[in-house]
ZAMARGU-4260 file (C-alpha; in steps of 0.2 Angstrom, whole numbers, plus 5000, padded with zeros to 4 digits):
<rodrens>
0) 4835/5186/5069 | 4833/5183/5088 | 4848/5181/5099 | 4842/5163/5103 | 4842/5158/5084
5) 4856/5166/5076 | 4863/5161/5059 | 4881/5163/5052 | 4889/5162/5035 | 4906/5155/5031
10) 4913/5160/5014 | 4929/5150/5010 | 4939/5161/4998 | 4957/5154/5000 | 4959/5145/4984
15) 4971/5148/4970 | 4959/5148/4955 | 4970/5137/4946 | 4957/5130/4934 | 4952/5148/4930
20) 4969/5154/4926 | 4967/5170/4935 | 4959/5176/4952 | 4941/5172/4949 | 4934/5181/4963
25) 4941/5197/4956 | 4933/5194/4939 | 4920/5208/4934 | 4902/5205/4939 | 4888/5218/4937
30) 4899/5233/4938 | 4909/5226/4953 | 4919/5210/4956 | 4912/5192/4959 | 4917/5194/4978
35) 4909/5211/4979 | 4893/5204/4973 | 4893/5189/4984 | 4897/5199/5000 | 4884/5212/4995
40) 4871/5198/4995 | 4876/5191/5012 | 4879/5207/5021 | 4861/5213/5016 | 4853/5197/5022
45) 4847/5192/5040 | 4863/5182/5044 | 4871/5188/5061 | 4889/5187/5054 | 4898/5183/5038
50) 4915/5176/5039 | 4927/5176/5024 | 4942/5165/5025 | 4956/5171/5013 | 4975/5168/5012
55) 4987/5180/5020 | 4996/5183/5004 | 4980/5188/4994 | 4982/5206/4997 | 4970/5212/4983
60) 4956/5200/4989 | 4958/5206/5007 | 4956/5224/5000 | 4940/5220/4992 | 4933/5211/5007
65) 4938/5225/5019 | 4926/5236/5011 | 4911/5225/5018 | 4905/5223/5035 | 4912/5205/5037
70) 4924/5196/5048 | 4940/5192/5038 | 4950/5176/5044 | 4967/5173/5038 | 4975/5157/5045
75) 4993/5157/5048 | 4995/5143/5036 | 4986/5144/5019 | 4971/5132/5020 | 4975/5117/5009
80) 4957/5115/5003 | 4939/5121/5005 | 4936/5110/5020 | 4951/5118/5029 | 4944/5135/5025
85) 4928/5130/5033 | 4936/5123/5048 | 4945/5140/5051 | 4929/5149/5049 | 4920/5137/5062
90) 4935/5140/5074 | 4933/5159/5073 | 4914/5158/5076 | 4917/5146/5091 | 4929/5158/5098
95) 4920/5174/5095 | 4901/5170/5096 | 4900/5154/5105 | 4885/5148/5095 | 4871/5138/5103
100) 4863/5122/5098 | 4848/5132/5090 | 4860/5142/5079 | 4863/5138/5060 | 4877/5141/5048
105) 4878/5143/5029 | 4892/5135/5020 | 4893/5146/5004 | 4908/5145/4992 | 4914/5162/4987
110) 4913/5159/4968 | 4894/5160/4967 | 4891/5175/4955 | 4873/5170/4952 | 4869/5170/4971
115) 4854/5182/4973 | 4846/5190/4989 | 4830/5181/4986 | 4838/5164/4989 | 4842/5167/5007
120) 4825/5171/5016 | 4816/5155/5011 | 4831/5145/5017 | 4831/5154/5034 | 4812/5152/5035
125) 4812/5133/5032 | 4806/5121/5046 | 4821/5118/5058 | 4826/5101/5063 | 4843/5099/5073
130) 4846/5083/5063 | 4842/5090/5045 | 4852/5100/5033 | 4842/5113/5024 | 4846/5112/5005
135) 4840/5122/4990 | 4835/5113/4975 | 4834/5122/4958 | 4822/5113/4946 | 4825/5097/4956
140) 4844/5099/4956 | 4854/5102/4972 | 4863/5119/4973 | 4871/5131/4985 | 4871/5137/4998
145) 4868/5123/5011 | 4862/5128/5029 | 4868/5117/5043 | 4861/5116/5061 | 4876/5122/5072
150) 4877/5105/5081 | 4881/5096/5064 | 4895/5108/5060 | 4907/5100/5072 | 4907/5085/5061
155) 4917/5095/5048 | 4932/5094/5060 | 4931/5075/5059 | 4930/5072/5041 | 4944/5062/5034
160) 4958/5068/5022 | 4949/5061/5007 | 4932/5068/5012 | 4925/5085/5008 | 4911/5095/5015
165) 4899/5087/5003 | 4902/5071/5012 | 4893/5079/5027 | 4878/5084/5015 | 4877/5066/5009
170) 4877/5059/5027 | 4862/5068/5034 | 4843/5069/5031 | 4839/5085/5021 | 4825/5098/5021
175) 4823/5103/5003 | 4818/5121/4998 | 4813/5121/4980 | 4817/5135/4968 | 4814/5137/4949
180) 4828/5130/4939 | 4832/5147/4932 | 4837/5153/4949 | 4851/5140/4951 | 4866/5145/4961
185) 4882/5136/4955 | 4900/5139/4957 | 4912/5144/4942 | 4928/5136/4940 | 4933/5138/4922
190) 4934/5152/4909 | 4920/5143/4900 | 4908/5142/4915 | 4911/5160/4919 | 4908/5166/4902
195) 4892/5156/4901 | 4885/5163/4917 | 4891/5180/4913 | 4882/5180/4896 | 4866/5174/4904
200) 4866/5187/4917 | 4872/5202/4907 | 4862/5200/4892
</rodrens>
């Protein structure tokens, strides 16, 4: 990817996995952990930098992330929610990369065990419009990850307390990239969701 058209990924991973009842990013997935799988996908893609936001007290997750060529951001105060984590990741990119108006940024939850390498190139290759978000649809249903033009990422800092990042997605026109329903990328929050996707992908 050219220096004039860079792309970044922010992976917010500072949650407490309360609904899962255990650290979901450390659950097994294809011989590794869910976090290993997700970072392997991003670090073998064409993104310029992958930024992972984690809590300072999450020592085990830090150990896993440190084995991958990613930037680890640990805010002094634990992020209150995904939005706060994304904001921390954006501040890191602003300080260290000074992204330009032609750059883009993926917002990609960490708990995406079904994320596959083949999802990323079509999103990066989609026609670029500085006012449009690039959104994958799997069998007609919106999924992850969403690709934002860098100028629109600034709006994440202005979201109100009751607004999540999805409010930004709903606010702007979208360029849709279609994928088969079977390739759907979703997050996992509960033991039942994890067991279902694990069974589907491990036979």
